[in-house]
N, C-alpha and C positions, 0 to 999 in steps of 0.2 A: 282241211287246213291248207293243203297245197293249192286247192282251187281258189281259196281266198287270197293267197299270196300271189298266185298267177293273175287273178282278177285285179288286184291292187297294182301289180306291175303294168298290166295293160292300160289301166286308168291313168297312171302316171305318165307312161309312154305317150298316150293320146294327148294328154295335157301339154307335154313338152312339144309335141309336133304342132298342135294348134297354136300355142304361144309363139313358137319359132316362125310358123307361117304368117302370123299377124305381124310379127316384128319385121319379117322380110317384106311383107306388103307395105308397111309403113316406111321402110327404107327406100323401096322403089318409088313410093309416092314423093318422098322428100327429094329424091334424085330427079324425078320428072319436073317438079316445081322449080328446083334449083336450076336446071337447064333452061327452063323458060325465063327465070329471072336474069340469067346471065346472057341470054341470047344477044341482046343489044349492047349490054355492058362489055361483052368480050370483043366487040368490033368497034363501033364508032365511040361508044361511051368511054372506053379505055383511052383513046386518043384525047378526048375532051378533058377527062379527069387528070391527065398528065400535065395539063396546063398549070404553071406555078400559082395562078390565082386560087387554086383549090388546095394549096398547101395548108395542112392542119385543119382541114374541114371534114366533117362527117355529117351524114344525113340519115334520117330514119323515116320509114313509112310502114304503115300496116296494110294488110290486104285481107279480103274475104273472098273466097271462091265458093259460089253457090252451085251445088251439083244437083241436077234434076233426077227424076225417078228412073231415068235410063242410064244414069252414070255419066252424063255429059255436062260439061261446064255450061251453065246458062247465063252466068253473070260474074264479073270480077269487079270488086269495089276496092279502091285504094284511098288511103288517108294521106294527108300532107302532100298533096299534089302540087308542086310548084314548078315554074319554068326551069329553074336550075336542075332540080332532081329529074324532071322528065327528060332534059337534054342528056343526062347521064344514063338513065335506065330505060327510057321509053315505055311508059305505061301502056300505050297502044300495042306495042310489039309484044310485051309480056302477055297481055290479054289474048292477042292473036295466037301466040304459041300455046297458051293453056287451053284455048278453045279447040285447037287442032288435035289435042290428045283425045283419042277415041276410046282407049281402053284403060288409061291410067286411073280413072276415078270410079270404075265399075263397083268397087267394094264400098264406096262412100256415097251410095245413092241417097238422095234426100238429106244431104248433109251440107252444112256450111263450114268450110275449113278456114281458120283464121290464124294468121301469124304476123310476125313483124320482121323488118329487114334493117340492118345497119350497112350503110355504104360509106367506105372510107379508103384511103390510101394506106397500104400496109407499112410503108417506110416513114411516114410521118410520126413524130414522137409525141405530139400533142393533138388535142381536139380544141381548136380555138373558137369554134362557133357552136352554139347549141340551138340555133334557129337559122332558117334560110333568109338571106338578105331580101329576096323578092317577097317573101311572106311578111317580113318585118315592115317593108315599105307599104304593103297593102293593109297590114294589121298592126299599126304602131302599138297597140295594147299588149303585144307579146314581148315583155321586157326580159324574160329569162327562159331557161330551158324547161322549167316546170310547166309553164303555160303551154309551151310547144309539145312537150311530152304527152300532155293530157289529150292532145289531138291525134295521137298515134293509133287509136282504135278506130277501125273503119266503121262507118255508120251503116248498119245492116237493117235499119228500120223497115225498109221497103221489101225485104226478103220474107217469104212465107214463114210464119212463126211456127209451123208444124215440123220444120226441119231440125235435125240434130245439129249440135254445134260441137266441132272438134278443134281444139287448139293444138297447133303444131309447134315444135321447137322453133325458136327464131333462126333466121338465116343471116349470114354475114357475107356481104359482097365486098371483099377486100382486094384491091388492086395490088398485086405484088410488083416489086421494083423491076424485075426482069421483063415486065410487059410494058415498060414506059417507052 
């Protein structure tokens, strides 16, 4: 009887350790991605976004990070790429930072990580736009938020179909007033 109890305690303990290490791994992954997302936004993008023309504006985009069999980023795909949004967050800089991560994705070999990002100023009380003006001028058929929102999912058709897909919690890039 004591052996069964001891065995059960060992099993539960191992389960807790494994789950805790996976949670820690996911937290570290979120932290690495967040740092890559904020790299440009924290410098040049903050200054640009402080401009009054961005009052009550919010932007969203999705991304997919394709990880190869070695645990390295092979491709990053973004949705809703517009000139305005790129001037705030720099998709090229985010991609560069993600590809520079040599160990962050080792546990996610042959996986596509997908998530979404909200970009806005924290001190604004409203969100007055639900689409990007540049996008609206190029695509006048986007009359409302619903149509724009449907484009948030990055197109991963060209990525190898044998890869696992993991959805991550959404990210929020909110500029706080103290950084104005």
